[in-house]
Structure formats: C-alpha cells, structure tokens
N, C-alpha and C positions, 0 to 999 in steps of 0.2 A: 432593409428599408426600401419602399417603393420608389422607383425613378419618377421624378416630377414630370407631369405631362407638358408637352410643348405645343400641342394644338389648342383648340378652343377649350376653355375651362368649363367643366360641367358644374353648374350651381344646383345644389339640392336644398330645398326649403323644408324645414321640419316644423310642424305646427302643434302647439300644445294649448289646452284650454278650450274656450267656447267658440261658438260659430262666428262671433264678431272677430276673433283672432283669425279664423279660417278665411274670412272675407278679406282681411288685411293682407294675408299671404297671397291670396288670389290676385289682388291689385298689384302687389310687388311682382309677382310672376308675369302678369300682363305687361308691366313696364319693361321688365328684363327681356321678354320675348320681342317686344317692339324695337329694342335696341340690338336685336340679333344674337342675344345670349342663349346658350343652351341651358334650359332650366327644367327641373322636375320637382315633384312634390313627394317627399318621404320615400325617395328611391333608396336602393340598397347601397349606392355609392355616389360619390361626387367629389370634385376637387375642392370646391368651396362649399361650406355648410353655413346656412343661415338658420338659426333657431329662434322661432317666434314664441316667446315665453308667456306664461301666465303667472300672475302674482296675487291672485285673489284671496286664497285661503292657504293654510299651512300645507295641506296635502298637495295642492297645485304647485306651491313654491318648491316643495321638496322634489317633485317630479321634474320641474324645470332645472333645478340645480344638478340633479343626477344626470339629466340628459346632456347638459353642458359638459360635465365631467367625463361622461362617456366619449364625447366627440373630442375632447382635449386629449384623452388617451389615444384615440385614433390618430390624432395629429402627431403625437409623439412617436407613434409607430410608423409614421409616414404614409398612412392610408388616406389622409386628407391634407390639403395644403394650408387652408385657412378656416378659421371658425369665427363667425360673427354672431352676435346675440342682439335681438331686438324685442320689442313688445313690452308688456306690463311689468314683468319682474325687472327688466333692465331700466325702465322708466323710474321705478320706485326705489331701486337699490343700487343704482349704477356705481356710486363711490365704494360701497361695500364689496360689490362684485369685482370691481377692478383690483381691489386690495386682496381679496380672497382667491380669485381665479384670474391671475394676471396673464395667463397664457392665451386667453381669448384675444383675437386680433383687434376687435373693437366692439364697444357696446353702443346701442342706439335705443332711443326712447320711442314712444308711440307716435310722435309727430316728426320723426327724423327720416322719413322716406327719401326725400331728395338727397340727403347726405349719404345715406346707405347706398343708394344707387350709384353715386359718384365713386364710392369705395369699391363697388362691383364693376366699375368701368362702363356705366350706363348713364344716360341723361334722363332727368325727369321730364316726361312729355305731358304738358298741361292739356293737350288736345285729346288725350285718351279718356274722355268721359265715358264711363260704362264699359270700358275694355278691361276684361279680366280673363285670366286663365283659370276657369272653374275647375274645382277638384271633385265636386259632387257628381253623381250620375247626371247626364245631360238634361234629364227631364225635370229636375228641380234645382233651384238655386236660391241662395240667401241674398236678400236685398237690404243693405244697411241704410236706414233712412235718416239716421243722425249719429253724431259722435258725442261722447261725454255725458255728463249728468249734473243737474243742478240740485238734486235732492240731498237733504242733509242726514240721511240715514246713519245712525250712530255706529253701526257695525261694519259699514262698507267703506272700503278703500278705493273703490273705482274712480271717484272724482280726483283722487291723488294721482292716479295713473293715466286717466283719460281726459282730465280737464273738464271745463264747463260744457253744457249742452250746446251743440251746433247742429241745426237741421240742414239737410240737403234739400235744395229747392225742388219743387214738384217737377218742373220741366226736365231737370237732370235725371231724376229717378224714372220718369216715363221713358226718356231716351235709353237709359240703361236697361229697362224692362223690354223695350222693343228689340234691342240688340241681343238680349238673352233669348227672347222668343224666336228670333231668326235662326238661332243656333239649336233650337229644339226644346227650350225650356217650356214646360207646361204649368209648373207650380212655383210660385214665388213665396218665399218665407220671409216676411218682414221682420227685421231685427233692429234693435237699438238698446241702449241701456234703459230707455224709457220711451215707449211708443206714445204714451199718453201726452207727453210734453211737446210732441212734434208740432212745429210751426209757430210756437209762441215767440221765438226769437226773431223770425223773419217775416211772419205775417201778423203778429200781434194777436193771434188767436190759436186755439187748438185746431189743427188743420188735418188731422188724420183722416177724417171723413172725406175732405176735399181730395186728398191724395188717392184714397181708394176709388173715388168716382172717376179719376183719370186713369188709374191703372187697369180698371176693369175694361176699358176701351181698347187695350192693347191686344191685337189679334194674335192668337196662338196661346195666350195665357188662359188657363182653365180653372186653376185654383189659386187663391191668395190666402195666406195663413198669417195670423197675428201672434207674435211672440213678445213677451216681456212688456206687458202693459201695467203701468203703476196704478194702484187702486185710487189714490187720492186725486180728485179732479178728473176722473175718467169722463171723456166726452160722450154723452149719451147718444149723440147723432150717429156715432159709429154703430150702435146697436141696430138702428134702422137700416144701415147699409148691409150689415151681416144678415139681417132678416130678409131683405128684399132683393139682394143681389146674388144670383146663383154662383157667381165666380168666387165670392168671398166665403171661405169655409165657415161652417157653424162651429167655430173653435176659437178659444182664446186662452192664452197663457198669461196668468195674472198672479205674480208672486205676492202672497198675502203675509207670509212670514210667521204670524202668530195671531191669536184672537184675544188674549188677556189684555184689557185696556191699559193697565199699568205698564205692562211690558211694551205694548205698542207705543205708549207715550215715551218711555225710555229709549226705544228704538228710533224715535223721531220720525214716525211714519205718517203723522198728520191725520190719523184716523182713530176710531174706537171700535169696540166690538159691535155696537149698535149700527154705526155707519157702514161697517164691512158687511154685516148681514143685510142691510138695506140695499147695498149695491148688488149683492148676489141675488137678492129677490128680484131686482130690476132685470138682471140678466135673464133669469128664468121666466120672468113674466113676458118680456119683450121678444126673447128668442128661445122658446121652450125646448127647441131641438139642439141647443148649443152645448158642446162639450167644454167644460171648464177645467183647465189644468192649473194647479198652483204648486208653490214650493213653500216649505216651512223650515224654520230654524228652531231647534231645541237646545236647551242648555245655556241660553242667554243669561248674563248676570242677573241674579235675583229671581230666576225661574224656580219657584218652589214646587214641591210635589203637587200642591193644590192647583197652581197655575198650569202645570203640565196636564193634570187630569181634566182641567177645563178645556184645554186644547184638544185633548183626545176625545172628549165627549162631543165637542164641536165638529170634529172630523166625522164622527158617527152620524151626527145630525145632517151635515151638508152633503155627504156622499159624493165627493168630487169624482169626476170621471177619470182624472189623471192627477197624480200627486207625487211629489218628490220631497224628501226630508233630509236635512243636513244638520250636523253638529255645529254649534257656534264656534267661531275661530276668533281668538283674541288678537286683534290687529293693531299694531302700533300706529300712532298718529290719527286714529279714529277717536271719536268722543267716548265710545264705549270702553276704550282702553283705560280710561280713568276709573272705571268701575272694577270691583273685585271679581275676577273670573272664578266664581265660587261654586260652580257645579262641576264635580269631578268628571274626568274624561270617561270613565267607565259608566257613570250615570248618563252622560250625554248619549253614549253609544247605545245603551239599553233603551233609552227613550226613542231614539231613531228606530230601533228594531220593533218596538211596540207600535209606533205609528205606521210603519210599513207593513207590519203583519195585519193590522186593522185594515189598511188600504187594500191589501191583497184580497181580503175576503169581500170587501166592497166591490172591487173590480171583478172578482169571480161572479158575484151576484148580478152585476150589471151586464156582464158578457153572456150569462145564461139567457137574459132577456132578448139577446140578439139572435139566438138560434132560431132558424126557420125564416128569418128576414133576409131581404136582398139589399146589398150595398154596392154602390159604385166604388170601385177600388182602382188604385194605380199600383203597378208592380215595379218594385225597385231592383230586384235581383232574383237569381235562382240560387238556392242554397241546398245542397244535398238533393233530396228527392222532392223538394218543394219550391214552388214559385212563392216569393215573399212580397206581399203587397200591404197597402194601407187604405183605410177609409178616410173620408174627409175629417174624421174626428181624431186622426192620429198623425203626429209629426214624425219625421225620420229620426231614428236612433233613440228617442226618449219615450215613445208611446207603444201601444199595442201593434201587433202585426196580424195580417191575414195570410194563412198558409193554404195553398192549393196544391194538391198532389200533381207532380210532373210525370207520373208514370204513363198516362195515356192522354196527355193534354199538353199543348204548347201555348204559352201566354207570352206575347211580345213584351220585353222589358221596356218600361217607359210609356206603356199604353194603358188605357182604362178598360175595365171589364166589369160587368155586373156579376156579383158573386153571392150565392145563397149560403148562409152560414149553417153548417151542419152540426158543429159541436164547438165547445169553448172551454178554455182554461183561464187562469187568473189574468194572463197578459197576452194570450194568443187566441185567435179565432181560426177555426178550420172551415173551409168552404169548398164549393164546387161551382162551376160555371152555371149561371142561371139560364 
C-alpha cells in the first residue's frame, strides 16, 4: 500500500458526459486554483479524485458507475486517498449510490459547488466571475450562457438533474468572454440546455440576439458558434445576426429528435412536422450558407416501422450538413417512462445504423462539392502526419475535420489559414495552403 502523502494534496478532476459538464469542471478547477490547491484534469494520478458524472442515458450512467468503481478499487489499493462524486448522476441517484457504493467519501449534486469546495479545503470565491481553468486548447472555449431547462420533453431527465432554466446576465458573459480572449481564446462555443430560451427569465424576452451583439464586440474573439438551440420558439432575429455578423459562424446545432407529428406530440416537443419544416426553410432562406446540425432519437415508444421510414425519408429530403442519431433510453421519473418501451433494443440499434449510413452518404456528397473551394480554417492540433483543422461549419469533436499534410508545411496550432480542399471523404476533408 502506498504511503499517504504529507505535502500538498494533488486533486485530480475526472469529467464524464457533455461539454456543460466540462465547463462545470473548469469552474471547479478555477476555484481550487484560486485557493492555492494543486489541481489537474484527468491526470494519471492524484491524492484526491473528484468524478464529475453524467446521468443522461443508460450508456452514460454505466460509464459513470464503472469509473466510480475503478477509483474505489484504486482507493482500496492505497493509490488514492479520497474519492468524491459530483454532477448529474450524483444529483439524480444520490441515495441509491450511497447505498450501493458506500466507499465514496461524499456525493455532491449539480448545485453543491460551495459544499464540495469546503470538503476539498477551499472557499467558494464569489468574485471569480469568468475565472476558469480551461481544459480545451487555448484557442477555443465553451461559454455556458444558462443552466437548467424549463422544457417538458417526455424523454429527458435533465430538468431532474439540472433544475429550472436560469440565464446568466449578459454583462457577466461579456466579462467572461473578455477574460478568455485575454488568454488567447479565439472561438467561443455557446452552450446551454436550451439557447433558444436565453433571457426569458431575466429580461422577459428571448435575448440570444442581444447577447450575440455584445459578444461580437469582444476584441480577440473571431468565431462564435451556437450549440443546442431548441426549435420551438426559435428567435428569428438570431438569423439576422448569423447572416450579417462575420464573427458568428454560419452554423447552428438544433436537436430536432424526430419528424413524425404523433411522436413529436408524445415527446412534448411543442411542434409538428409542418412547423419543423417551416423553421428549416426559414434557416435556409435567411442564411443560405448556414450548416445545420441536428440530433435524432429512434426507438421512442410507439415508433412503428412506418414512422421510422417517415423519419428516414425526411433525412433524405433535408440533407442535413451534420447529424447524430441515438437510441431511445427509458428513463425513470420522465413522463415517457409511463409508456411501454415497445421497440426492441436490436431494432433501435438497427435503425440508428440505417440513419447514420444514410447520413454518411449525404455527408460524402456534400463534401465532394467542397473540393476545389477555399475555406478559412482554424487548426486544433497535429496528429501523425497531418495538421487537423476545422471550417466555420464544424465544431470540435463532433463534426468534420480538415487535414493538411505536415510533411513540407508548418501550420501554427490555434491560428487561422486559408485552405483549398483537394479531396474529400465522408467526414474528412483534405487540403493544402491556398
């Protein structure tokens, strides 16, 4: 067994789940650093482990539980001294977790940051507005503009874990953006459970466009990207900003989930097939050059083969620039949990494969149209013999990449360059310096 350390305790933060969880970990790390603590993110070792968990769907819950168990084993071996658990899984299942995995030193929910800090020997510093220890490459960062969600989606447990929608005031977000820019951030990726709802609780109106007007004034920020916009009630003034403001990327992530009107009604999405298509037509009419990313759920209760084929044909018609597809997860305490989970798992997975195979061919065709054209790209890293970058139509980790040979060329990481596309595959573009 390892001898317990007597010097400063090393705190290692392990993050699971989405970019909103990553943001929370960065805030925690910033607070710890301000209190003089030695903190790292997903390092190989640490005296104290803090696991920021995800509890969204079955696969994510399983990964979170397995990670906790792995660190408990490390604690039993004496490799770590303490294990703390925070985040969505802990918020949602704390009593169960305390019973099933009692060797965790303490469990904390999504709103327990000050209490967690006390357990880590640090004080919560209210004055640290916008101070985070970012874990992304320094040229891009996530900016969380609100917490929680007021939407009633039948399949979603996020309101159970994150609470009601709370917008962050514009002046605080601008201050945070300025601090990030001073550290070298050039791209802001706006995240929330629902960007569309931003401002309703504090300004009595949808204020995403107002926020964008202020963020584009921040010196040093060159790209602003929108993630997770809810389709119902989408503020159309945002489209004018995307069209006319060069700093706002011609890109939007808008999870549509399905197109069959009956399923949308059961999902409590507040929309129909007709309204969804009208919204997409407005996007393409007002910002013809905009890349639309969406996510879909297959295998929702009552999704017949006919309803699935309707979804598939719609994907063919819409030809989304980017698309992700997931199997329905039957989540307790959601309204859909009262429905019969009547689509077998193997059918769900087969439907995901069909949609993604279809999207792969659409993506290949769209990428062929880019060959010979020049795009302004930002470069995230060097990988093997290639510099790996992105166009304004691509978000990190989830979208296409632009690969430029590093054999006879050097491209500075975090800088922009004009790249001529020379060839293309389904999800990768190959290019050369224009």
